[in-house]
PDB file of N, CA, C and O in Angstrom:
ATOM      1  N   MET A   1      16.312  -6.774  -9.461  1.00  0.00           N
ATOM      2  CA  MET A   1      15.409  -6.240 -10.318  1.00  0.00           C
ATOM      3  C   MET A   1      14.052  -5.562  -9.540  1.00  0.00           C
ATOM      4  O   MET A   1      13.483  -6.174  -8.636  1.00  0.00           O
ATOM      5  N   ALA A   2      13.658  -4.368  -9.956  1.00  0.00           N
ATOM      6  CA  ALA A   2      12.858  -3.399  -8.818  1.00  0.00           C
ATOM      7  C   ALA A   2      11.616  -4.420  -8.716  1.00  0.00           C
ATOM      8  O   ALA A   2      11.395  -5.209  -9.634  1.00  0.00           O
ATOM      9  N   ALA A   3      10.820  -4.369  -7.565  1.00  0.00           N
ATOM     10  CA  ALA A   3       9.477  -4.695  -7.052  1.00  0.00           C
ATOM     11  C   ALA A   3       8.659  -3.435  -6.781  1.00  0.00           C
ATOM     12  O   ALA A   3       9.261  -2.411  -6.458  1.00  0.00           O
ATOM     13  N   TYR A   4       7.140  -3.437  -6.907  1.00  0.00           N
ATOM     14  CA  TYR A   4       6.248  -2.845  -6.697  1.00  0.00           C
ATOM     15  C   TYR A   4       5.266  -3.738  -6.204  1.00  0.00           C
ATOM     16  O   TYR A   4       4.959  -4.881  -6.544  1.00  0.00           O
ATOM     17  N   LEU A   5       4.670  -2.668  -4.985  1.00  0.00           N
ATOM     18  CA  LEU A   5       3.755  -2.771  -4.132  1.00  0.00           C
ATOM     19  C   LEU A   5       2.668  -2.070  -4.520  1.00  0.00           C
ATOM     20  O   LEU A   5       2.520  -0.891  -4.199  1.00  0.00           O
ATOM     21  N   VAL A   6       1.723  -2.800  -5.318  1.00  0.00           N
ATOM     22  CA  VAL A   6       0.485  -1.777  -5.896  1.00  0.00           C
ATOM     23  C   VAL A   6      -0.740  -2.042  -4.941  1.00  0.00           C
ATOM     24  O   VAL A   6      -0.951  -3.219  -4.652  1.00  0.00           O
ATOM     25  N   ALA A   7      -1.478  -1.180  -4.478  1.00  0.00           N
ATOM     26  CA  ALA A   7      -2.364  -1.009  -3.582  1.00  0.00           C
ATOM     27  C   ALA A   7      -3.623  -0.216  -4.167  1.00  0.00           C
ATOM     28  O   ALA A   7      -3.489   0.833  -4.796  1.00  0.00           O
ATOM     29  N   GLU A   8      -4.692  -0.733  -3.939  1.00  0.00           N
ATOM     30  CA  GLU A   8      -5.895  -0.057  -4.554  1.00  0.00           C
ATOM     31  C   GLU A   8      -6.953  -0.288  -3.244  1.00  0.00           C
ATOM     32  O   GLU A   8      -7.563  -1.303  -2.910  1.00  0.00           O
ATOM     33  N   HIS A   9      -6.911   1.455  -2.466  1.00  0.00           N
ATOM     34  CA  HIS A   9      -7.955   1.791  -1.171  1.00  0.00           C
ATOM     35  C   HIS A   9      -9.242   2.056  -1.163  1.00  0.00           C
ATOM     36  O   HIS A   9      -9.540   3.190  -1.537  1.00  0.00           O
ATOM     37  N   LYS A  10     -10.001   1.431  -0.884  1.00  0.00           N
ATOM     38  CA  LYS A  10     -11.817   2.139  -0.979  1.00  0.00           C
ATOM     39  C   LYS A  10     -11.735   2.408   0.343  1.00  0.00           C
ATOM     40  O   LYS A  10     -11.526   1.447   1.084  1.00  0.00           O
ATOM     41  N   ILE A  11     -11.879   3.750   0.934  1.00  0.00           N
ATOM     42  CA  ILE A  11     -11.619   3.702   2.424  1.00  0.00           C
ATOM     43  C   ILE A  11     -13.103   4.127   3.191  1.00  0.00           C
ATOM     44  O   ILE A  11     -13.919   4.925   2.731  1.00  0.00           O
ATOM     45  N   THR A  12     -13.210   3.471   4.317  1.00  0.00           N
ATOM     46  CA  THR A  12     -14.096   3.075   5.286  1.00  0.00           C
ATOM     47  C   THR A  12     -14.168   3.659   6.340  1.00  0.00           C
ATOM     48  O   THR A  12     -15.224   3.727   6.968  1.00  0.00           O
ATOM     49  N   ASP A  13     -12.985   4.227   6.763  1.00  0.00           N
ATOM     50  CA  ASP A  13     -12.337   4.874   8.114  1.00  0.00           C
ATOM     51  C   ASP A  13     -11.679   5.543   8.113  1.00  0.00           C
ATOM     52  O   ASP A  13     -10.541   5.218   8.451  1.00  0.00           O
ATOM     53  N   PRO A  14     -11.885   6.542   7.838  1.00  0.00           N
ATOM     54  CA  PRO A  14     -10.311   7.769   7.202  1.00  0.00           C
ATOM     55  C   PRO A  14      -9.526   7.911   8.356  1.00  0.00           C
ATOM     56  O   PRO A  14      -8.332   7.821   8.073  1.00  0.00           O
ATOM     57  N   THR A  15      -9.844   8.189  10.121  1.00  0.00           N
ATOM     58  CA  THR A  15      -8.797   8.299  10.657  1.00  0.00           C
ATOM     59  C   THR A  15      -8.265   7.026  11.193  1.00  0.00           C
ATOM     60  O   THR A  15      -7.198   6.890  11.790  1.00  0.00           O
ATOM     61  N   ALA A  16      -9.482   5.741  10.797  1.00  0.00           N
ATOM     62  CA  ALA A  16      -8.065   4.725  11.498  1.00  0.00           C
ATOM     63  C   ALA A  16      -7.157   3.904   9.973  1.00  0.00           C
ATOM     64  O   ALA A  16      -6.499   2.867   9.884  1.00  0.00           O
ATOM     65  N   TYR A  17      -7.547   4.987   8.948  1.00  0.00           N
ATOM     66  CA  TYR A  17      -6.611   4.550   7.651  1.00  0.00           C
ATOM     67  C   TYR A  17      -5.761   5.533   7.803  1.00  0.00           C
ATOM     68  O   TYR A  17      -4.627   5.064   7.893  1.00  0.00           O
ATOM     69  N   SER A  18      -5.770   6.583   7.867  1.00  0.00           N
ATOM     70  CA  SER A  18      -4.550   7.565   8.527  1.00  0.00           C
ATOM     71  C   SER A  18      -3.452   7.131   9.486  1.00  0.00           C
ATOM     72  O   SER A  18      -2.263   7.346   9.247  1.00  0.00           O
ATOM     73  N   GLU A  19      -3.880   6.524  10.559  1.00  0.00           N
ATOM     74  CA  GLU A  19      -3.142   6.118  11.517  1.00  0.00           C
ATOM     75  C   GLU A  19      -2.556   4.515  10.982  1.00  0.00           C
ATOM     76  O   GLU A  19      -1.599   4.076  11.619  1.00  0.00           O
ATOM     77  N   TYR A  20      -2.941   3.918  10.191  1.00  0.00           N
ATOM     78  CA  TYR A  20      -2.628   2.566   9.324  1.00  0.00           C
ATOM     79  C   TYR A  20      -1.872   3.030   8.552  1.00  0.00           C
ATOM     80  O   TYR A  20      -0.930   2.238   8.545  1.00  0.00           O
ATOM     81  N   ARG A  21      -1.535   4.294   7.471  1.00  0.00           N
ATOM     82  CA  ARG A  21      -1.016   4.733   6.502  1.00  0.00           C
ATOM     83  C   ARG A  21       0.534   5.244   6.984  1.00  0.00           C
ATOM     84  O   ARG A  21       1.601   5.032   6.407  1.00  0.00           O
ATOM     85  N   ALA A  22       0.309   5.916   8.118  1.00  0.00           N
ATOM     86  CA  ALA A  22       1.870   6.533   8.594  1.00  0.00           C
ATOM     87  C   ALA A  22       2.680   5.235   9.586  1.00  0.00           C
ATOM     88  O   ALA A  22       3.832   5.189  10.017  1.00  0.00           O
ATOM     89  N   LYS A  23       1.765   4.454   9.688  1.00  0.00           N
ATOM     90  CA  LYS A  23       2.588   3.152  10.159  1.00  0.00           C
ATOM     91  C   LYS A  23       3.324   2.788   9.287  1.00  0.00           C
ATOM     92  O   LYS A  23       4.512   3.110   9.314  1.00  0.00           O
ATOM     93  N   ALA A  24       2.813   2.036   8.309  1.00  0.00           N
ATOM     94  CA  ALA A  24       2.701   1.615   6.908  1.00  0.00           C
ATOM     95  C   ALA A  24       3.940   1.925   6.201  1.00  0.00           C
ATOM     96  O   ALA A  24       4.838   1.212   5.755  1.00  0.00           O
ATOM     97  N   LEU A  25       3.736   3.223   6.223  1.00  0.00           N
ATOM     98  CA  LEU A  25       4.942   3.947   5.377  1.00  0.00           C
ATOM     99  C   LEU A  25       6.084   4.134   6.504  1.00  0.00           C
ATOM    100  O   LEU A  25       7.138   4.638   6.117  1.00  0.00           O
ATOM    101  N   ALA A  26       5.967   3.773   7.866  1.00  0.00           N
ATOM    102  CA  ALA A  26       7.600   3.368   8.021  1.00  0.00           C
ATOM    103  C   ALA A  26       7.916   2.387   8.194  1.00  0.00           C
ATOM    104  O   ALA A  26       9.075   2.262   8.590  1.00  0.00           O
ATOM    105  N   ALA A  27       6.997   1.012   7.981  1.00  0.00           N
ATOM    106  CA  ALA A  27       7.537   0.061   7.613  1.00  0.00           C
ATOM    107  C   ALA A  27       7.926   0.006   6.523  1.00  0.00           C
ATOM    108  O   ALA A  27       8.818  -0.812   6.747  1.00  0.00           O
ATOM    109  N   VAL A  28       7.995   0.173   5.635  1.00  0.00           N
ATOM    110  CA  VAL A  28       8.391   0.437   4.033  1.00  0.00           C
ATOM    111  C   VAL A  28       9.722   1.485   4.236  1.00  0.00           C
ATOM    112  O   VAL A  28      10.825   1.264   3.736  1.00  0.00           O
ATOM    113  N   ASP A  29       9.490   2.306   4.815  1.00  0.00           N
ATOM    114  CA  ASP A  29      10.783   2.790   5.041  1.00  0.00           C
ATOM    115  C   ASP A  29      12.305   1.794   5.727  1.00  0.00           C
ATOM    116  O   ASP A  29      13.415   1.578   5.240  1.00  0.00           O
ATOM    117  N   ARG A  30      11.824   1.488   6.709  1.00  0.00           N
ATOM    118  CA  ARG A  30      12.724   0.454   7.308  1.00  0.00           C
ATOM    119  C   ARG A  30      13.055  -1.027   6.768  1.00  0.00           C
ATOM    120  O   ARG A  30      13.641  -1.845   7.477  1.00  0.00           O
ATOM    121  N   TYR A  31      12.656  -1.287   5.531  1.00  0.00           N
ATOM    122  CA  TYR A  31      12.785  -2.169   4.798  1.00  0.00           C
ATOM    123  C   TYR A  31      13.093  -1.761   3.319  1.00  0.00           C
ATOM    124  O   TYR A  31      12.833  -2.584   2.441  1.00  0.00           O
ATOM    125  N   GLY A  32      13.674  -0.449   2.951  1.00  0.00           N
ATOM    126  CA  GLY A  32      14.121   0.342   2.005  1.00  0.00           C
ATOM    127  C   GLY A  32      13.114   0.741   0.982  1.00  0.00           C
ATOM    128  O   GLY A  32      13.399   1.312  -0.071  1.00  0.00           O
ATOM    129  N   GLY A  33      11.972   0.416   1.347  1.00  0.00           N
ATOM    130  CA  GLY A  33      10.683   1.292  -0.021  1.00  0.00           C
ATOM    131  C   GLY A  33      10.642   2.988  -0.203  1.00  0.00           C
ATOM    132  O   GLY A  33      10.862   3.949   0.534  1.00  0.00           O
ATOM    133  N   LYS A  34      10.417   2.876  -0.979  1.00  0.00           N
ATOM    134  CA  LYS A  34       9.727   4.202  -0.659  1.00  0.00           C
ATOM    135  C   LYS A  34       8.345   4.259  -1.738  1.00  0.00           C
ATOM    136  O   LYS A  34       8.056   3.444  -2.615  1.00  0.00           O
ATOM    137  N   LEU A  35       7.550   5.633  -1.302  1.00  0.00           N
ATOM    138  CA  LEU A  35       6.720   5.837  -1.955  1.00  0.00           C
ATOM    139  C   LEU A  35       6.760   6.218  -3.256  1.00  0.00           C
ATOM    140  O   LEU A  35       7.227   7.302  -3.605  1.00  0.00           O
ATOM    141  N   PHE A  36       6.229   5.274  -4.133  1.00  0.00           N
ATOM    142  CA  PHE A  36       6.674   6.228  -5.829  1.00  0.00           C
ATOM    143  C   PHE A  36       5.284   6.931  -6.224  1.00  0.00           C
ATOM    144  O   PHE A  36       5.164   7.861  -7.021  1.00  0.00           O
ATOM    145  N   LEU A  37       4.500   6.444  -5.673  1.00  0.00           N
ATOM    146  CA  LEU A  37       2.960   7.234  -6.138  1.00  0.00           C
ATOM    147  C   LEU A  37       1.765   7.311  -5.070  1.00  0.00           C
ATOM    148  O   LEU A  37       1.246   6.228  -4.803  1.00  0.00           O
ATOM    149  N   GLY A  38       1.447   8.027  -4.664  1.00  0.00           N
ATOM    150  CA  GLY A  38       0.054   8.403  -3.642  1.00  0.00           C
ATOM    151  C   GLY A  38      -0.965   9.161  -4.494  1.00  0.00           C
ATOM    152  O   GLY A  38      -1.171  10.370  -4.395  1.00  0.00           O
ATOM    153  N   ALA A  39      -1.452   8.506  -5.162  1.00  0.00           N
ATOM    154  CA  ALA A  39      -2.545   9.220  -5.525  1.00  0.00           C
ATOM    155  C   ALA A  39      -4.504   9.474  -5.277  1.00  0.00           C
ATOM    156  O   ALA A  39      -5.443   8.682  -5.345  1.00  0.00           O
ATOM    157  N   HIS A  40      -4.428  10.838  -5.006  1.00  0.00           N
ATOM    158  CA  HIS A  40      -5.602  11.325  -4.082  1.00  0.00           C
ATOM    159  C   HIS A  40      -6.620  11.298  -5.148  1.00  0.00           C
ATOM    160  O   HIS A  40      -7.667  10.685  -4.939  1.00  0.00           O
ATOM    161  N   SER A  41      -6.396  11.973  -6.408  1.00  0.00           N
ATOM    162  CA  SER A  41      -7.458  12.110  -7.332  1.00  0.00           C
ATOM    163  C   SER A  41      -7.332  11.214  -8.609  1.00  0.00           C
ATOM    164  O   SER A  41      -6.483  11.328  -9.493  1.00  0.00           O
ATOM    165  N   ILE A  42      -8.064  10.554  -8.553  1.00  0.00           N
ATOM    166  CA  ILE A  42      -8.195   9.627 -10.154  1.00  0.00           C
ATOM    167  C   ILE A  42      -9.182   9.534 -10.787  1.00  0.00           C
ATOM    168  O   ILE A  42     -10.123   8.989 -10.210  1.00  0.00           O
ATOM    169  N   GLU A  43      -9.384   9.978 -12.111  1.00  0.00           N
ATOM    170  CA  GLU A  43     -10.582  10.037 -13.417  1.00  0.00           C
ATOM    171  C   GLU A  43     -10.414   8.755 -13.834  1.00  0.00           C
ATOM    172  O   GLU A  43      -9.253   8.391 -14.024  1.00  0.00           O
ATOM    173  N   VAL A  44     -11.307   7.975 -14.023  1.00  0.00           N
ATOM    174  CA  VAL A  44     -11.247   6.372 -14.973  1.00  0.00           C
ATOM    175  C   VAL A  44     -11.741   7.463 -16.215  1.00  0.00           C
ATOM    176  O   VAL A  44     -12.321   8.545 -16.122  1.00  0.00           O
ATOM    177  N   LEU A  45     -11.370   6.880 -17.132  1.00  0.00           N
ATOM    178  CA  LEU A  45     -11.208   7.006 -18.505  1.00  0.00           C
ATOM    179  C   LEU A  45     -12.119   6.131 -19.318  1.00  0.00           C
ATOM    180  O   LEU A  45     -12.980   6.462 -20.134  1.00  0.00           O
ATOM    181  N   ALA A  46     -11.679   4.751 -18.851  1.00  0.00           N
ATOM    182  CA  ALA A  46     -13.009   3.951 -18.936  1.00  0.00           C
ATOM    183  C   ALA A  46     -13.144   2.793 -18.005  1.00  0.00           C
ATOM    184  O   ALA A  46     -12.310   2.517 -17.143  1.00  0.00           O
ATOM    185  N   GLY A  47     -14.460   2.002 -18.277  1.00  0.00           N
ATOM    186  CA  GLY A  47     -14.617   1.002 -16.915  1.00  0.00           C
ATOM    187  C   GLY A  47     -14.996   1.597 -15.693  1.00  0.00           C
ATOM    188  O   GLY A  47     -14.965   2.827 -15.696  1.00  0.00           O
ATOM    189  N   SER A  48     -15.284   1.136 -14.830  1.00  0.00           N
ATOM    190  CA  SER A  48     -16.007   1.509 -13.474  1.00  0.00           C
ATOM    191  C   SER A  48     -15.108   1.438 -12.434  1.00  0.00           C
ATOM    192  O   SER A  48     -15.636   1.479 -11.322  1.00  0.00           O
ATOM    193  N   TRP A  49     -14.240   1.370 -12.452  1.00  0.00           N
ATOM    194  CA  TRP A  49     -13.192   1.206 -11.077  1.00  0.00           C
ATOM    195  C   TRP A  49     -12.830   2.583 -10.585  1.00  0.00           C
ATOM    196  O   TRP A  49     -12.248   3.492 -11.177  1.00  0.00           O
ATOM    197  N   GLN A  50     -13.426   2.509  -9.071  1.00  0.00           N
ATOM    198  CA  GLN A  50     -12.714   3.812  -8.598  1.00  0.00           C
ATOM    199  C   GLN A  50     -12.495   3.632  -7.456  1.00  0.00           C
ATOM    200  O   GLN A  50     -13.376   3.540  -6.602  1.00  0.00           O
ATOM    201  N   PRO A  51     -11.328   3.554  -7.256  1.00  0.00           N
ATOM    202  CA  PRO A  51     -10.380   3.729  -5.644  1.00  0.00           C
ATOM    203  C   PRO A  51     -10.480   4.748  -5.133  1.00  0.00           C
ATOM    204  O   PRO A  51     -10.408   5.670  -5.946  1.00  0.00           O
ATOM    205  N   ASP A  52     -10.668   5.155  -3.777  1.00  0.00           N
ATOM    206  CA  ASP A  52     -10.361   6.375  -3.388  1.00  0.00           C
ATOM    207  C   ASP A  52      -8.600   6.349  -3.123  1.00  0.00           C
ATOM    208  O   ASP A  52      -8.129   7.414  -2.723  1.00  0.00           O
ATOM    209  N   ARG A  53      -7.927   5.541  -3.267  1.00  0.00           N
ATOM    210  CA  ARG A  53      -7.003   6.019  -2.770  1.00  0.00           C
ATOM    211  C   ARG A  53      -6.248   4.695  -3.610  1.00  0.00           C
ATOM    212  O   ARG A  53      -6.847   3.620  -3.633  1.00  0.00           O
ATOM    213  N   PHE A  54      -5.104   4.811  -4.195  1.00  0.00           N
ATOM    214  CA  PHE A  54      -4.104   4.526  -5.129  1.00  0.00           C
ATOM    215  C   PHE A  54      -2.693   4.106  -4.513  1.00  0.00           C
ATOM    216  O   PHE A  54      -2.304   5.041  -3.814  1.00  0.00           O
ATOM    217  N   VAL A  55      -1.970   3.270  -4.510  1.00  0.00           N
ATOM    218  CA  VAL A  55      -0.781   3.682  -4.230  1.00  0.00           C
ATOM    219  C   VAL A  55       0.578   2.728  -4.537  1.00  0.00           C
ATOM    220  O   VAL A  55       0.782   1.543  -4.271  1.00  0.00           O
ATOM    221  N   VAL A  56       1.051   3.291  -4.913  1.00  0.00           N
ATOM    222  CA  VAL A  56       2.648   2.451  -5.687  1.00  0.00           C
ATOM    223  C   VAL A  56       3.743   2.548  -4.599  1.00  0.00           C
ATOM    224  O   VAL A  56       4.267   3.633  -4.345  1.00  0.00           O
ATOM    225  N   LEU A  57       4.085   1.418  -3.964  1.00  0.00           N
ATOM    226  CA  LEU A  57       5.540   1.571  -3.284  1.00  0.00           C
ATOM    227  C   LEU A  57       6.673   0.527  -4.136  1.00  0.00           C
ATOM    228  O   LEU A  57       6.562  -0.583  -4.658  1.00  0.00           O
ATOM    229  N   GLU A  58       7.657   1.384  -3.995  1.00  0.00           N
ATOM    230  CA  GLU A  58       9.249   0.946  -4.650  1.00  0.00           C
ATOM    231  C   GLU A  58       9.973   0.371  -3.911  1.00  0.00           C
ATOM    232  O   GLU A  58      10.279   0.808  -2.802  1.00  0.00           O
ATOM    233  N   PHE A  59      10.484  -0.994  -4.520  1.00  0.00           N
ATOM    234  CA  PHE A  59      11.442  -1.941  -3.453  1.00  0.00           C
ATOM    235  C   PHE A  59      12.252  -2.207  -4.484  1.00  0.00           C
ATOM    236  O   PHE A  59      11.782  -2.472  -5.590  1.00  0.00           O
ATOM    237  N   ALA A  60      13.397  -2.174  -4.280  1.00  0.00           N
ATOM    238  CA  ALA A  60      14.870  -2.821  -4.530  1.00  0.00           C
ATOM    239  C   ALA A  60      14.908  -4.013  -5.246  1.00  0.00           C
ATOM    240  O   ALA A  60      15.776  -4.188  -6.101  1.00  0.00           O
ATOM    241  N   ASP A  61      14.000  -4.919  -4.976  1.00  0.00           N
ATOM    242  CA  ASP A  61      13.591  -6.537  -5.150  1.00  0.00           C
ATOM    243  C   ASP A  61      12.146  -7.058  -4.641  1.00  0.00           C
ATOM    244  O   ASP A  61      11.340  -6.379  -4.005  1.00  0.00           O
ATOM    245  N   MET A  62      11.972  -8.481  -5.072  1.00  0.00           N
ATOM    246  CA  MET A  62      10.908  -8.988  -4.966  1.00  0.00           C
ATOM    247  C   MET A  62      10.907  -9.326  -3.346  1.00  0.00           C
ATOM    248  O   MET A  62      10.032  -9.168  -2.494  1.00  0.00           O
ATOM    249  N   ALA A  63      12.417  -9.922  -3.266  1.00  0.00           N
ATOM    250  CA  ALA A  63      12.895 -10.066  -1.579  1.00  0.00           C
ATOM    251  C   ALA A  63      12.499  -8.883  -0.278  1.00  0.00           C
ATOM    252  O   ALA A  63      11.886  -9.026   0.780  1.00  0.00           O
ATOM    253  N   SER A  64      13.026  -7.933  -0.786  1.00  0.00           N
ATOM    254  CA  SER A  64      12.649  -6.961   0.330  1.00  0.00           C
ATOM    255  C   SER A  64      11.371  -6.764   0.388  1.00  0.00           C
ATOM    256  O   SER A  64      10.883  -7.176   1.441  1.00  0.00           O
ATOM    257  N   LEU A  65      10.439  -6.163  -0.536  1.00  0.00           N
ATOM    258  CA  LEU A  65       8.964  -6.282  -0.933  1.00  0.00           C
ATOM    259  C   LEU A  65       8.371  -7.457   0.239  1.00  0.00           C
ATOM    260  O   LEU A  65       7.670  -7.009   1.146  1.00  0.00           O
ATOM    261  N   LYS A  66       8.607  -8.678   0.210  1.00  0.00           N
ATOM    262  CA  LYS A  66       8.070  -9.499   0.744  1.00  0.00           C
ATOM    263  C   LYS A  66       8.414  -9.483   2.514  1.00  0.00           C
ATOM    264  O   LYS A  66       7.572  -9.641   3.398  1.00  0.00           O
ATOM    265  N   ALA A  67       9.730  -9.272   2.679  1.00  0.00           N
ATOM    266  CA  ALA A  67       9.982  -9.048   3.914  1.00  0.00           C
ATOM    267  C   ALA A  67       9.644  -8.152   4.545  1.00  0.00           C
ATOM    268  O   ALA A  67       9.621  -8.302   5.767  1.00  0.00           O
ATOM    269  N   MET A  68       9.265  -6.921   3.985  1.00  0.00           N
ATOM    270  CA  MET A  68       8.586  -5.561   4.650  1.00  0.00           C
ATOM    271  C   MET A  68       6.928  -6.303   4.659  1.00  0.00           C
ATOM    272  O   MET A  68       6.341  -6.192   5.735  1.00  0.00           O
ATOM    273  N   TYR A  69       6.300  -6.914   3.715  1.00  0.00           N
ATOM    274  CA  TYR A  69       4.833  -7.506   3.866  1.00  0.00           C
ATOM    275  C   TYR A  69       4.762  -8.556   5.188  1.00  0.00           C
ATOM    276  O   TYR A  69       3.884  -8.489   6.048  1.00  0.00           O
ATOM    277  N   GLU A  70       5.637  -9.336   5.178  1.00  0.00           N
ATOM    278  CA  GLU A  70       5.680 -10.472   6.439  1.00  0.00           C
ATOM    279  C   GLU A  70       6.363  -9.642   7.871  1.00  0.00           C
ATOM    280  O   GLU A  70       6.042 -10.201   8.920  1.00  0.00           O
ATOM    281  N   SER A  71       6.921  -8.857   7.976  1.00  0.00           N
ATOM    282  CA  SER A  71       7.717  -8.770   8.716  1.00  0.00           C
ATOM    283  C   SER A  71       6.718  -8.549  10.018  1.00  0.00           C
ATOM    284  O   SER A  71       5.706  -8.082   9.496  1.00  0.00           O
ATOM    285  N   PRO A  72       6.467  -8.645  11.495  1.00  0.00           N
ATOM    286  CA  PRO A  72       6.008  -8.408  12.216  1.00  0.00           C
ATOM    287  C   PRO A  72       5.469  -7.123  12.713  1.00  0.00           C
ATOM    288  O   PRO A  72       4.561  -6.948  13.526  1.00  0.00           O
ATOM    289  N   ASP A  73       6.417  -5.982  11.879  1.00  0.00           N
ATOM    290  CA  ASP A  73       5.771  -4.607  12.069  1.00  0.00           C
ATOM    291  C   ASP A  73       4.461  -3.858  11.399  1.00  0.00           C
ATOM    292  O   ASP A  73       3.676  -2.944  11.652  1.00  0.00           O
ATOM    293  N   TYR A  74       4.852  -5.240   9.963  1.00  0.00           N
ATOM    294  CA  TYR A  74       3.780  -4.887   8.986  1.00  0.00           C
ATOM    295  C   TYR A  74       2.586  -5.655   9.205  1.00  0.00           C
ATOM    296  O   TYR A  74       1.564  -5.023   8.933  1.00  0.00           O
ATOM    297  N   GLN A  75       2.396  -6.903   9.641  1.00  0.00           N
ATOM    298  CA  GLN A  75       1.703  -7.661  10.002  1.00  0.00           C
ATOM    299  C   GLN A  75       0.482  -7.344  11.104  1.00  0.00           C
ATOM    300  O   GLN A  75      -0.673  -7.751  11.230  1.00  0.00           O
ATOM    301  N   SER A  76       1.357  -6.380  11.859  1.00  0.00           N
ATOM    302  CA  SER A  76       0.293  -6.235  12.991  1.00  0.00           C
ATOM    303  C   SER A  76      -0.551  -4.621  12.622  1.00  0.00           C
ATOM    304  O   SER A  76      -1.329  -3.999  13.346  1.00  0.00           O
ATOM    305  N   LEU A  77       0.016  -4.235  11.058  1.00  0.00           N
ATOM    306  CA  LEU A  77      -1.374  -3.301  10.770  1.00  0.00           C
ATOM    307  C   LEU A  77      -2.592  -3.811   9.806  1.00  0.00           C
ATOM    308  O   LEU A  77      -3.502  -3.141   9.317  1.00  0.00           O
ATOM    309  N   ILE A  78      -2.371  -4.956   9.707  1.00  0.00           N
ATOM    310  CA  ILE A  78      -3.122  -5.628   8.568  1.00  0.00           C
ATOM    311  C   ILE A  78      -4.827  -5.516   9.116  1.00  0.00           C
ATOM    312  O   ILE A  78      -5.772  -5.525   8.326  1.00  0.00           O
ATOM    313  N   GLY A  79      -4.975  -5.408  10.650  1.00  0.00           N
ATOM    314  CA  GLY A  79      -5.883  -5.634  11.246  1.00  0.00           C
ATOM    315  C   GLY A  79      -6.665  -3.910  10.702  1.00  0.00           C
ATOM    316  O   GLY A  79      -7.629  -3.631   9.989  1.00  0.00           O
ATOM    317  N   ILE A  80      -5.996  -3.356  11.214  1.00  0.00           N
ATOM    318  CA  ILE A  80      -6.288  -1.915  10.640  1.00  0.00           C
ATOM    319  C   ILE A  80      -6.407  -1.160   9.300  1.00  0.00           C
ATOM    320  O   ILE A  80      -6.893  -0.054   9.062  1.00  0.00           O
ATOM    321  N   ARG A  81      -5.882  -1.982   8.570  1.00  0.00           N
ATOM    322  CA  ARG A  81      -5.761  -1.604   7.116  1.00  0.00           C
ATOM    323  C   ARG A  81      -7.117  -2.223   6.556  1.00  0.00           C
ATOM    324  O   ARG A  81      -7.877  -1.598   5.815  1.00  0.00           O
ATOM    325  N   ASP A  82      -7.344  -3.609   7.026  1.00  0.00           N
ATOM    326  CA  ASP A  82      -8.641  -3.693   6.517  1.00  0.00           C
ATOM    327  C   ASP A  82      -9.797  -3.402   7.227  1.00  0.00           C
ATOM    328  O   ASP A  82     -10.896  -3.455   6.674  1.00  0.00           O
ATOM    329  N   GLY A  83      -9.646  -3.061   8.544  1.00  0.00           N
ATOM    330  CA  GLY A  83     -10.845  -2.660   9.615  1.00  0.00           C
ATOM    331  C   GLY A  83     -11.537  -0.842   8.841  1.00  0.00           C
ATOM    332  O   GLY A  83     -12.690  -0.429   8.970  1.00  0.00           O
ATOM    333  N   SER A  84     -10.465  -0.171   8.149  1.00  0.00           N
ATOM    334  CA  SER A  84     -10.434   0.806   7.428  1.00  0.00           C
ATOM    335  C   SER A  84     -11.029   1.360   6.364  1.00  0.00           C
ATOM    336  O   SER A  84     -11.772   2.329   6.202  1.00  0.00           O
ATOM    337  N   ALA A  85     -10.355   0.216   5.394  1.00  0.00           N
ATOM    338  CA  ALA A  85     -10.668   0.294   4.004  1.00  0.00           C
ATOM    339  C   ALA A  85     -10.838  -1.431   3.377  1.00  0.00           C
ATOM    340  O   ALA A  85     -10.510  -2.435   4.009  1.00  0.00           O
ATOM    341  N   ALA A  86     -11.462  -1.398   1.920  1.00  0.00           N
ATOM    342  CA  ALA A  86     -11.393  -2.411   1.294  1.00  0.00           C
ATOM    343  C   ALA A  86     -10.364  -2.422   0.443  1.00  0.00           C
ATOM    344  O   ALA A  86     -10.097  -1.410  -0.206  1.00  0.00           O
ATOM    345  N   ASN A  87      -9.535  -3.738   0.309  1.00  0.00           N
ATOM    346  CA  ASN A  87      -8.166  -3.250  -0.407  1.00  0.00           C
ATOM    347  C   ASN A  87      -7.749  -4.372  -0.941  1.00  0.00           C
ATOM    348  O   ASN A  87      -7.860  -5.483  -0.422  1.00  0.00           O
ATOM    349  N   VAL A  88      -7.132  -4.060  -2.262  1.00  0.00           N
ATOM    350  CA  VAL A  88      -6.364  -4.908  -3.104  1.00  0.00           C
ATOM    351  C   VAL A  88      -5.025  -4.741  -3.154  1.00  0.00           C
ATOM    352  O   VAL A  88      -4.663  -3.624  -3.526  1.00  0.00           O
ATOM    353  N   LEU A  89      -4.061  -5.639  -2.849  1.00  0.00           N
ATOM    354  CA  LEU A  89      -2.737  -5.243  -3.194  1.00  0.00           C
ATOM    355  C   LEU A  89      -2.385  -6.402  -3.927  1.00  0.00           C
ATOM    356  O   LEU A  89      -2.846  -7.541  -3.853  1.00  0.00           O
ATOM    357  N   LEU A  90      -1.178  -5.766  -4.901  1.00  0.00           N
ATOM    358  CA  LEU A  90      -0.505  -6.968  -5.947  1.00  0.00           C
ATOM    359  C   LEU A  90       1.404  -6.529  -5.699  1.00  0.00           C
ATOM    360  O   LEU A  90       1.951  -5.427  -5.649  1.00  0.00           O
ATOM    361  N   ALA A  91       1.936  -7.834  -5.600  1.00  0.00           N
ATOM    362  CA  ALA A  91       3.318  -7.437  -5.615  1.00  0.00           C
ATOM    363  C   ALA A  91       3.618  -7.414  -7.207  1.00  0.00           C
ATOM    364  O   ALA A  91       2.796  -8.027  -7.888  1.00  0.00           O
ATOM    365  N   ILE A  92       4.378  -6.969  -7.690  1.00  0.00           N
ATOM    366  CA  ILE A  92       4.819  -6.639  -9.080  1.00  0.00           C
ATOM    367  C   ILE A  92       6.157  -6.701  -9.330  1.00  0.00           C
ATOM    368  O   ILE A  92       6.854  -5.804  -8.855  1.00  0.00           O
ATOM    369  N   GLU A  93       6.823  -7.829 -10.168  1.00  0.00           N
ATOM    370  CA  GLU A  93       8.432  -7.346 -10.351  1.00  0.00           C
ATOM    371  C   GLU A  93       8.781  -6.892 -11.809  1.00  0.00           C
ATOM    372  O   GLU A  93       8.805  -7.654 -12.776  1.00  0.00           O
ATOM    373  N   ALA A  94       8.970  -5.935 -11.830  1.00  0.00           N
ATOM    374  CA  ALA A  94       9.547  -5.531 -13.159  1.00  0.00           C
ATOM    375  C   ALA A  94      10.865  -5.409 -13.266  1.00  0.00           C
ATOM    376  O   ALA A  94      11.369  -5.079 -14.340  1.00  0.00           O
TER     377      ALA A  94
END
């Protein structure tokens, strides 16, 4: 069953976030994931939610998603991620 890592980022440091993004996508690739959606332009039709960036990563299954997230490769990037943006990440099995 496919699994998706859905992330909302409110970017506070674009330079550091760019570093995080490049390294995170390399980790995603190493664990068989792929960028499913990376939205830069978001129009809210109802409510007040307004992320700067919205990302959906697709994995073969939840085990692969969690293996990537818990890997030393990705864990080493969390400080950069959290220092460059306010973040919400969800793991969704579909």
